[in-house]
N, C-alpha and C positions, 0 to 999 in steps of 0.2 A: 187525599192531600197530606196526611200524617205519614202514610207509607212512602209517599215520594220524598218528603224531608228525611226519613230514617235511611232511605236508599241513598240519598246524596250524602248524608253524614258518613254512611259506611264507605262510599267510594272514596271520600275525602281522607279517611283513616285506614285506608287499605295498605296492608303490609308491603314494603318495598321489596320486591323480589328480584331486583336487579343486581344484587350483591349476594355473594355466597360467604359462608364462614370458613376461615382457615382451620385446618386441622394441625395442631402443634402440641409440643410439650416443651415449651421454651424454658430455659434455665439460664440464668446469668453466670452461674458458677463463680460467684463472688465470695470472698471471706467475710465472715460476720463482724470481724474485729481487725482494726489496722492502725499502725501508728500514725499520728498527725504528720502530714507532709510526706508520707510514703506514697508510692505509686501502686495503685491497684488495677488489676486487669479484669475486664468483663468479657464474656464469650457470647458471640452472636450465633444463632442457630436454633434448631427445633422445629421449624415449620416443615410439614410433610406435604401438605397441600396449600397453595400450588407448588409445583416442583421447581419453578423458576420464575424469575421477575420479582423476587421478594426484596424489599429494601429495609435495612435495619438502621435504626437510630437509638440514641439514648439521651436521658436527661436525668438530672439529680435535683434534689430539693435545696441545694445550696447555690448552684450555678446554672446557667443555661448555655453553656459554651457549644453544646450540640443538642439543638431541640429536634424532637421527633415530629416534625411538621413537614407538609408537602414542599414547602419552599426552602427549608434549612437542613433537612436531615441528610446526614452523611450516608451515602450508599455504601453498604458493607456487605461482602460476600458471606455465604454460608460457612460457619466453622472459623471465622476470623476473630481477632481480639480486639478490643478497645481498651485505651488506658486514661487514667485521669488521676490527678493528685489529690490525696485525702485533705480535706479542709484542717486548718490549724485551730480547731474548736472542738472542746469536749462536748460531744452530743451524738445522737444517733440520726442518721440521715438515710434517705431513700434513693436508690438508683433504679430507674426504669428503663428497660429495653423494649422497644416497640418495632413491630414488623408490619409492613404494609405492602399491598400489592393491588394492582388495578382490578376492579371487579370483586374485591373481597373486603369484608370488614376487617379492621386492624385488630392486632392481638398484642398482648404485652406481658411482661413478668417483671416482678419488683423484688428487690432484695434490700434489707436493712444492713447498714454497716455502722458499727459504733467506733468512734475515734478513741484511741488511747493516747495519753500522754504519760511520760515516766518522770520520776523524780519529785521533789518537793512540790506541793501544789497540783500534782498530776491526777491521774485517774484513780490510783489506789490510796485509800485512806483507812485508818483505824488499826493498823498492824502494830505490834510492838517491834520497835527498831532493834536489830540485833547488837550484842556486845561486841562481836567480832565479824570480820569479813574475810573471805577467801577468794582468790581469783583463780579460775581454772586455766591452766597454761594451754589448754587445747584451743580455746576459742576466745579468751579474754573475758569470759562471762564471771561476774562477780556474785557471790552468795553470801548471805549472812550465816552465822552458825552460833550455837550456844551450848554450854555444858550442861547435861542433865543426867544425873545418876553417874554411871561409869563411863558415859560416852559423850562425844560431841555430835550433835545433829545439826543438819541444815535447818534453817528456820524458814526456808521456802522449797518448793518442789524443783527437781532438777530440770533443766532446760537445754540439754545437750541435743543438738539438732542433727547429728549423724545417724540417729535411729528414732524410731517412733513418729508421732504426729502431734501438731498443735490441735486444740480442740477445734472441730469442724474445719480442719485444715487451716486455722488462723494462727500461723506461726508467731505473729506479733503478740498474741495473747499469752504465749509462753513467758514473756517477761514478767508476768504477774501471777499466772497459774502453773507455770511449768508446763512440760511436755508429757504426753501419755505414751506409755511403752507396753508392748506385751511382755510377759515374764521372760521370755527368751531374749527379747532385745535389752531388757533391763539388766539381765544377769549373765548375758552371754551363754545361756544354757547351763550354768554351773549352780548347783545347789550349795547352800551354806548352812552351817550350823555353829553353835557355840557363840559366846560373847565376842563381838568384833570378828566373827570368823566368816562373814559374808564375802562373796566375790566382788571384785571391782565393777565388773559389768560395765555399764555406761556411765558410772560415776568417775570423778576425777582420780588421778593417782593419789594413793594414800587414803582414799575414802572407799566405802563398800556399801552395797545393797544390804539393808538390815535383816538379820535373821530373826527367827521366832524368839530367841533368847534376847536379842538386842530389843525387840518390842517389849518383852516382859521387864527389862530393865527399865525402860521408859515409863511403863505403868507403875512399877514400884516407886520410882522417883517422884512421879507426880501424885500418885494416890496415897502413898505412905504405907501400902499394903502389898504383899506378895500376890500376884495375879498370874495364873497360868495362861499362856497364849490361847489355849483352848477353852476360853470362857468368854462371857460377853462383855466384860469390862464395864460394869453398870455404873452410870452417872459419870463416866470419865470423859465423855466428849466435850462438855462445857469447859473442862479445864484446859483443852488444847485448841478450842475453836477461836478464831480471831473475830472480833466485832467489827469487821471490815466492810467497805463499800467499794464498788467499781462504779465510777461517774455517779456517786451518790446512792446508787442501788445496792441494797444489802446483799452480801454473798450468802447469808443464811437467813432465810425468810422466817417470819414470826410463826411460832407454833404454841398452841395452848398446852401441848404435851411436854414441852421443854421449858425449863426455868429461863433459859437464854441469858445466864449470867455472863458468859463469855469471860471467864476469869483469865484465861490465857496467861496464867501468872508466870509461866516459864518462857513465853515468847515463842511458843512452837508455831503459832500463826496458821493453824489449819483453815483452809479456804475450800469452799464447795466447787472444786474444779472439774467434776463430772468424769466421764469415761467414754471410751470408744470401743467398737466391736465390729465384727465381720470385715476384718482387714481394713479398719478405719474408714470403711465407707458410710458408717453411721455413728452418731455421737449423742449422749444424752446425760442429763444430771447436772449440768452446769447450774450453780446457785442452789442445788438441792443435795447432792452427794459429794463426798470425797472418798476416793479409793486409793490405798497404798499397798504396794507389794511387799511381801515377805521374800527373801531369797531362799527359803527353806522350802523344799518341794514336798507335797504330801505323798505322791507316788510318781511314777515314770511319766504319767500324762498331765497331773495336776498340781497346782502349786497354791500356797496360802496367801491370803491377803486380809487387810482389816479395812473397815469403812465406817464413815460417820454419815448419818442422814439427818436432815434438819428437823424431822418430826420425831425422833427419839433421842434420849440423853445418853444412850450407851455408845460404845465403840467396839462392835462386834467383829468376829472373824469369819471367814468363809474360805472357799476354795474354787478354782476354776481351771480350765484347760490353759496349758502354758502359752499357746500361741494364739489364743482367742481374744480376750479382752485386753483393752489398753488402759493402764492405771497409772497413777502418779508414783514418783520414786523419791524417797527422802534419804540421802546419803549420810552415813555415820562413820566415825572412827573412834578408836580408843583414846582416852585422855592421856 
């Protein structure tokens, strides 16, 4: 009797073998940051099995204009794009693409998109407002700048979009963190030396990519001491970091190894803007690292840079291949 009951239960819970699993590597290919009200594209595709009869649909956590259901899902072919307007709300929301086919379990891919708003009351908070403003005649982009030592420095990273890449392809994030450039893109392949002797490169006319000597001038003005470029610049990072937030999320995480005073007394406003590599196919370090190019080359293959890491109080230097990594650019000019 007990055996009969067990067999009956087993038959009731027998695995459904009428459906098969899709084989896929679905990827929405969406940017992780976008301006409120902008149009964002998503990509449909990635299902390998079955090879035909796949229906794609999408839904997001703010609206349900296109539901991934049997009755309402929009049929989209492999390799097509869908568009939607980013909500006018500072938040992070999810967009999910779903693929369905008769005889198969559905599969899906989800992306997070963080909404950015500019200006007062927007996404960026906690920076020191610059004393002066400059407008790049090439694209109308406005930058703050401040006099430090013998030079005037941008108080934000360069966001010239004819070269480089936004972090993770998110061009809109460039309004806040600037754009990332290889050394060759930043300098147009020209090495610089001497105070104010850097190439214009990607900077606006009248401005240049800082040389090792320009960086030394900054360090002396901020610290009050002569500092060689080829040194670690101990305890200098907190004097330059901004105690800033993006949608209330700190750019520089808390660390027990760093005092985190965020003095930022000169209003240089360093943000942890991350880096790109492998031809901007990969990105890392947002809200952990800040990397800045020097226009001075180390040798024919490599160039210098400086970086700030949230977990150490220093502002060290290093070098890397000129066409490899994508770092931030701060433009300078002589007073």
